[in-house]
C-alpha positions as CSV (number, residue, x, y, z in Angstrom):
1,X,0.0,0.0,0.0
2,X,1.6,3.3,-1.1
3,X,1.1,6.6,-2.8
4,X,1.9,6.1,-6.6
5,X,5.1,8.1,-6.9
6,X,7.8,7.0,-9.3
7,X,10.1,6.2,-6.4
8,X,7.5,4.1,-4.6
9,X,6.6,2.2,-7.7
10,X,10.3,1.3,-8.3
11,X,10.6,0.3,-4.7
12,X,7.6,-2.0,-4.9
13,X,8.9,-3.5,-8.2
14,X,12.2,-4.4,-6.5
15,X,10.3,-6.0,-3.5
16,X,8.3,-8.1,-5.9
17,X,11.5,-9.4,-7.5
18,X,12.2,-11.2,-4.2
19,X,9.6,-13.8,-5.4
20,X,7.1,-15.8,-3.4
21,X,8.1,-17.2,0.0
22,X,7.9,-21.0,-0.1
23,X,6.7,-22.0,3.3
24,X,8.4,-25.0,4.8
25,X,6.4,-28.0,6.1
26,X,7.2,-27.2,9.8
27,X,6.1,-23.6,9.5
28,X,3.8,-22.0,12.2
29,X,3.9,-18.4,13.3
30,X,5.2,-19.5,16.7
31,X,8.0,-21.7,15.3
32,X,9.0,-19.0,12.9
33,X,9.4,-16.6,15.7
34,X,11.8,-19.1,17.4
35,X,13.6,-20.1,14.2
36,X,16.5,-17.5,14.4
37,X,17.6,-19.3,17.7
38,X,18.4,-22.4,15.7
39,X,20.9,-20.7,13.4
40,X,24.2,-19.4,14.8
41,X,25.5,-16.2,13.4
42,X,29.0,-15.3,14.5
43,X,29.4,-11.6,14.7
44,X,32.5,-9.7,15.8
45,X,31.3,-6.7,17.8
46,X,33.1,-3.5,18.6
47,X,31.7,-1.8,21.7
48,X,31.5,1.9,22.3
49,X,29.9,3.7,25.2
50,X,28.6,7.3,24.9
51,X,27.9,9.5,27.9
52,X,24.4,11.1,27.9
53,X,25.4,14.2,29.8
54,X,23.3,13.1,32.8
55,X,25.6,10.6,34.4
56,X,24.5,7.7,32.3
57,X,25.8,6.0,29.2
58,X,24.4,4.2,26.2
59,X,26.2,1.2,24.8
60,X,26.4,0.6,21.0
61,X,28.0,-2.3,19.1
62,X,29.5,-2.0,15.7
63,X,29.9,-4.8,13.2
64,X,32.1,-4.4,10.1
65,X,32.1,-6.2,6.8
66,X,34.8,-8.9,6.5
67,X,36.9,-6.8,4.2
68,X,37.2,-4.1,6.9
69,X,37.6,-6.1,10.1
70,X,41.4,-6.1,10.2
71,X,41.7,-2.4,9.6
72,X,42.1,0.1,12.5
73,X,40.8,3.7,12.1
74,X,44.2,4.9,10.9
75,X,44.2,2.3,8.1
76,X,40.7,3.0,6.9
77,X,40.7,4.2,3.3
78,X,38.6,6.9,1.8
79,X,36.6,4.3,0.0
80,X,35.9,2.4,3.2
81,X,34.8,5.6,4.9
82,X,32.0,5.7,2.3
83,X,30.7,2.2,3.2
84,X,27.0,2.5,4.1
85,X,26.1,2.3,7.7
86,X,22.8,0.8,9.1
87,X,21.8,1.8,12.6
88,X,19.5,-0.8,14.2
89,X,17.1,0.0,17.0
90,X,16.1,-3.3,18.5
91,X,12.7,-4.3,19.9
92,X,11.7,-4.4,23.6
93,X,14.6,-5.3,25.9
94,X,16.7,-5.6,22.7
95,X,20.4,-5.7,22.2
96,X,23.1,-7.0,19.9
97,X,23.0,-10.5,21.3
98,X,19.4,-11.1,20.2
99,X,19.2,-13.8,17.5
100,X,17.1,-11.6,15.1
101,X,19.7,-8.8,15.4
102,X,22.6,-11.1,14.7
103,X,20.7,-12.6,11.8
104,X,20.1,-9.3,10.0
105,X,23.6,-8.0,10.9
106,X,25.1,-11.1,9.2
107,X,23.2,-10.4,6.0
108,X,24.1,-6.7,6.0
109,X,27.8,-7.1,6.7
110,X,28.5,-10.3,4.8
111,X,26.1,-10.1,1.8
112,X,26.0,-6.4,1.3
113,X,29.4,-5.4,2.7
114,X,27.8,-2.6,4.9
115,X,28.6,-1.6,8.4
116,X,26.0,-2.1,11.2
117,X,25.6,-0.2,14.5
118,X,23.2,-1.6,17.1
119,X,21.8,0.3,20.1
120,X,21.7,-1.8,23.3
121,X,18.9,-0.7,25.6
122,X,20.1,0.4,29.0
123,X,20.5,-2.6,31.3
124,X,20.2,-5.2,28.5
125,X,23.6,-6.5,27.6
126,X,24.7,-3.0,28.6
127,X,25.7,-1.1,31.7
128,X,23.1,0.7,33.9
129,X,25.2,3.3,35.6
130,X,22.6,5.9,36.5
131,X,19.0,5.8,37.7
132,X,17.7,6.3,34.1
133,X,16.3,3.1,32.7
134,X,15.1,2.2,29.2
135,X,11.9,4.2,28.7
136,X,9.8,3.2,25.6
137,X,8.4,6.8,25.3
138,X,11.7,8.6,25.3
139,X,13.8,8.8,22.1
140,X,16.8,10.6,23.7
141,X,18.9,7.5,23.6
142,X,18.0,6.9,19.9
143,X,18.9,10.5,19.1
144,X,22.3,10.2,20.8
145,X,22.9,6.8,19.1
146,X,22.2,8.1,15.6
147,X,24.2,11.2,16.0
148,X,27.3,9.3,17.2
149,X,27.0,6.8,14.4
150,X,27.1,9.7,11.9
151,X,29.9,11.3,13.7
152,X,32.1,8.3,13.4
153,X,31.6,7.9,9.6
154,X,30.3,11.4,8.5
155,X,30.7,10.7,4.8
156,X,28.9,7.4,4.8
157,X,25.2,7.0,3.7
158,X,23.2,6.3,6.9
159,X,20.2,4.0,6.9
160,X,17.9,2.9,9.8
161,X,16.1,-0.3,10.8
162,X,13.8,-0.5,13.8
163,X,12.1,-3.6,15.1
164,X,8.9,-3.6,17.1
165,X,9.4,-1.1,20.0
166,X,12.5,0.0,18.2
167,X,10.5,0.7,15.1
168,X,8.2,2.9,17.1
169,X,11.2,4.8,18.4
170,X,12.7,5.1,14.9
171,X,9.5,6.4,13.4
172,X,9.2,9.0,16.2
173,X,12.8,10.1,15.5
174,X,12.2,10.5,11.8
175,X,8.9,12.4,12.3
176,X,10.3,14.6,15.1
177,X,13.3,15.7,13.1
178,X,11.6,15.9,9.7
179,X,14.4,16.7,7.2
180,X,16.9,17.7,10.0
181,X,18.5,14.3,10.6
182,X,21.2,12.2,8.9
183,X,19.2,9.0,8.0
184,X,18.4,8.9,4.2
185,X,16.0,5.9,4.3
186,X,14.7,3.5,6.8
187,X,12.7,0.4,7.5
188,X,10.1,-0.1,10.3
189,X,9.5,-3.8,11.1
190,X,6.5,-5.0,13.1
191,X,5.5,-1.6,14.4
192,X,2.3,-1.3,16.6
193,X,2.1,2.5,16.0
194,X,-0.3,2.8,19.0
195,X,1.1,1.0,22.0
196,X,-1.9,1.3,24.3
197,X,-4.6,0.0,22.0
198,X,-2.2,-2.6,20.6
199,X,-1.4,-4.0,24.1
200,X,-5.1,-3.9,25.1
201,X,-6.1,-5.9,22.0
202,X,-3.4,-8.4,22.7
203,X,-4.3,-8.9,26.4
204,X,-8.0,-9.1,25.7
205,X,-7.3,-12.3,23.8
206,X,-6.7,-15.3,26.2
207,X,-3.8,-16.7,24.2
208,X,-2.3,-13.2,23.7
209,X,-2.4,-12.5,27.4
210,X,-1.1,-15.9,28.6
211,X,1.7,-16.4,26.1
212,X,2.7,-13.2,24.3
213,X,2.1,-10.5,26.8
214,X,3.6,-12.8,29.5
215,X,6.6,-13.4,27.4
216,X,7.1,-9.7,26.7
217,X,6.9,-9.0,30.4
218,X,9.4,-11.6,31.4
219,X,12.1,-10.3,29.0
220,X,11.4,-6.7,30.0
221,X,11.9,-7.7,33.7
222,X,15.4,-8.9,32.9
223,X,17.1,-5.6,34.0
224,X,15.0,-5.5,37.1
225,X,16.2,-8.9,38.1
226,X,19.8,-7.8,37.7
227,X,19.6,-4.1,38.8
228,X,16.4,-4.0,40.8
229,X,17.9,-3.7,44.3
230,X,20.0,-0.7,43.3
231,X,17.2,0.9,41.5
232,X,15.0,0.5,44.5
233,X,17.6,2.3,46.6
234,X,17.6,5.2,44.2
235,X,13.7,5.1,43.8
236,X,12.3,4.1,47.2
237,X,8.8,4.4,45.8
238,X,9.5,1.6,43.3
239,X,7.5,-1.5,44.2
240,X,10.1,-4.0,43.0
241,X,8.2,-7.0,44.2
242,X,5.1,-6.0,42.2
243,X,7.2,-5.3,39.1
244,X,8.8,-8.7,39.2
245,X,5.6,-10.5,40.0
246,X,3.8,-8.9,37.0
247,X,2.6,-11.5,34.5
248,X,1.1,-9.1,31.9
249,X,2.8,-6.1,30.4
250,X,0.0,-3.8,31.4
251,X,0.7,-4.8,35.1
252,X,4.4,-4.0,34.7
253,X,3.5,-0.6,33.1
254,X,1.2,0.2,36.1
255,X,4.2,-0.2,38.5
256,X,6.7,1.7,36.4
257,X,4.7,4.6,35.0
258,X,4.8,6.9,38.0
259,X,8.0,5.8,39.7
260,X,10.3,5.3,36.8
261,X,8.8,7.0,33.7
262,X,7.4,10.1,35.3
263,X,3.7,10.0,34.3
264,X,0.6,10.4,36.4
265,X,-1.6,8.0,34.5
266,X,-1.3,5.0,32.2
267,X,-3.2,6.9,29.6
268,X,-0.6,9.7,29.5
269,X,2.2,7.2,29.2
270,X,0.5,5.3,26.3
271,X,0.0,8.6,24.5
272,X,3.6,9.5,24.9
273,X,4.8,6.1,23.6
274,X,2.6,6.3,20.5
275,X,4.4,7.1,17.2
276,X,1.2,7.4,15.1
277,X,1.1,11.3,15.3
278,X,4.5,11.3,13.7
279,X,3.5,9.4,10.5
280,X,2.6,12.5,8.5
281,X,5.9,14.2,9.5
282,X,8.3,11.5,8.0
283,X,10.2,13.1,5.2
284,X,12.5,10.3,4.0
285,X,11.7,7.0,2.3
286,X,10.3,4.6,4.9
287,X,9.3,0.9,4.3
288,X,6.9,-0.4,6.9
289,X,7.1,-4.1,6.9
290,X,4.4,-6.2,8.7
291,X,3.8,-10.0,8.7
292,X,0.2,-10.9,8.0
293,X,0.4,-13.8,10.5
294,X,2.2,-12.0,13.3
295,X,0.5,-13.3,16.5
296,X,1.1,-10.0,18.2
297,X,-1.1,-8.2,15.7
298,X,-3.7,-10.8,14.9
299,X,-5.2,-11.9,18.2
300,X,-8.8,-12.9,18.2
301,X,-8.9,-13.2,14.4
302,X,-7.9,-9.6,13.7
303,X,-6.0,-8.7,10.5
304,X,-3.0,-6.4,10.4
305,X,-4.6,-3.9,8.1
306,X,-7.6,-3.7,10.4
307,X,-5.5,-2.8,13.5
308,X,-2.9,-0.5,12.0
309,X,-3.3,3.1,10.6
310,X,-2.8,2.0,7.0
311,X,-4.7,5.0,5.6
312,X,-2.4,7.4,7.3
313,X,0.7,5.5,6.1
314,X,-0.8,5.6,2.5
315,X,-1.3,9.3,2.7
316,X,2.4,10.0,3.3
317,X,4.1,9.8,-0.1
318,X,7.4,8.8,1.6
319,X,6.0,5.6,3.1
320,X,5.4,2.2,1.6
321,X,3.4,-0.3,3.7
322,X,4.3,-3.9,2.8
323,X,2.5,-6.8,4.3
324,X,4.0,-10.2,3.8
325,X,1.8,-13.3,3.9
326,X,4.1,-15.2,6.3
327,X,6.9,-14.3,8.7
328,X,5.4,-14.2,12.2
């Protein structure tokens, strides 16, 4: 689904050359979600930490194409300085160690010969040195991440990919900065666009609440299991026991909204997370990729196009909405 500009039509023609996906006999949406775990992708990461000016740091990991891996900065040629860079903003509780991140990094570095830079969310495969935690509504870390990626290779074309919660962050970044940023094109993968209504729809479905929301909650609690005691010392009002006992993501949000995110109500927080208002403000080519059988978007028999703001995506001539039949 797209506005019929020449660029969009060429983009869609190229997507169609990928051909039809041949579904294997074992395929189910659930197994497809787990499939990346079964394939090992060895990535050599280079870690950088950037101060946020408030006592905290963000940790980013770089992966270089094989032809560049033995070169230090002093040996880098002018041609290599022009190697395209892809900044990746992972999904909820995401980091460079996640299987899907390593999978796409392997393709970009080895098949395309591009550089990849991954943001690790605070506390997830990354240090948590201040009292600021990963906050889904706040794109300050994403802004700092993108700016430092550009600063390292200022002459290189810069692209962006966001997954799930990271795609929400990336779209907000693109919309907030309009034409005043460094990314020349981007891809949003499995974006909910409206976190509050998306989560409610998921948790209203018994399977969605028992399996998917519970799973999201468990991985999000990872940093609380590791850093919770210290965070409670810094935030005495934090009910750590309730946060760790949450079995639905809405329950975890209720604990965190006032004490860690700074909102009075859950509704205010949901509105702040939402990237939908930024859709009309995106000024660079953006491919929004959704899977038609993604269980996070199709609980209770819903279809992706019924639950997502596809009309608004269509109305922005810079956006192409592409829905694959399979993919989970």
